[in-house]
N, C-alpha and C positions, 0 to 999 in steps of 0.2 A: 584545371585538369583533374581527371580522375585516374587513379592508379588502382589496378586490381592485381594482386600478387597471389598466385596459386601455388600450392604445394601438395604433395602426397601421392602423386602418380607413381607408376612402376609396373613391374612384372609380377604376376601372381598366377598360381595354378587354379584351374577351374574348381569352384567350390570355396575358394578362399575369399578374403575380405581386404578392402582398402578403404582408407578415409581420406577424402580430399578436403582441403581448406582453401579459402579465398578471403583475403583481407582487403577491404576498400579503404583508400586514403585520398587525401587531397581535397578538392573542392566538391564535397559530397553532400551539400545541403539538398534537401528534397529526396534523400535516398529512400526508395520504397521497396521494390521487388529486388531480390537477389536469387540467383539460381545457377543452374548448370545446363549447358547444351553439350552435345557430342557430335563428332563427325568421323565416320569410318571411311576408309579408302573407297573412293568411287561412289559415295553416298552423300546425300544432302545433310546439312547440319540439322539436328533434331533436338527438341526439348527433352531433357531428362527429368528435371524437377525445378520448381521455384517456390519461394516462400515470401509472403508479403511482410511488411514491417509490423503488421498486427499478428503475424503467425499463421495465416492461412496458407495451406500448401496445395500444390498440384503436381501430379506425377504422370509420366508416360505410362501407358498400360504395361509396357514391356518390363518395367522395373518395379511396379507396385508389389509390395510384400517383401522385396529384397533390399531396396535402397531407402534410406531415411535422410531427409534434408532437415537441417536445423540452422538457427542463426543466433549469434550473440550480438544484440544491438549495441551494447556498450563498447564492443570491440569492432563493430562494423564488419563482422566476419560471418561467412556462411560455410557450413560443413555439409559434406555428402558422405554418409556411411554406406558403403556398398558391400553387401553380404551375398553369399551364394553366387559369386560371379561366374559368368558363362563366357565361352570364347566369343560369342556375338556381342558382348559388351566391350570388346576391344575397339578403341577409338581414341581420338584426341578429345579431351574434355575441356570445355571452355567455361570459365566463370563469366557470368552475365549479371548486370545490374541495370535497373531502370530508375532514373531519377525524375521525380515529378517536374513537368514543364521543360525538361532538358533532354530526355530520351535515354537510349540504351548505350551502355559501354561494355567492352569485352576485355577479358584477360588474354594472355598470350597463348594459353593452352597448355595442357599437361597430358602426356601419353599414358594411357592405361592399356596394358596388354595382358590378356588372359589366355594362358596356354591350356591345351586340352590334355 
C-alpha cells in the first residue's frame, strides 16, 4: 500500500501565499513522478504541476510563474509553493504520485480557498 499525507491547505486572501506538502510512505518502490492536481466545484480535475525523480518539472499554464514545485527524495516528499494566489485557484488540491510499473496513487485532498 501507498500512503500520501497532505498538509498546508487553508484560507488565504488574494495575493497571498500557501505551501502544500505531501509525504509518501509505505510500499513506494519505483517512485517516479510526484505532483499536484486540483478540482474546483463543477470542474474536472486538472494537473497543477509535477516533478520527476530526476527533477524535471511540468506546470499548468495557469500557474506558471506563480507556483513552484519541488521534492525531497530523501524524505519522499513533494512541495508546492503557491504565490500570488487568485480566487480562481480555489479548489481541492490532490497529491499524486506515479510508481514505475504500478501506476498512480492519490492523496485524500486538501482544500485551498482564496478570498477576493
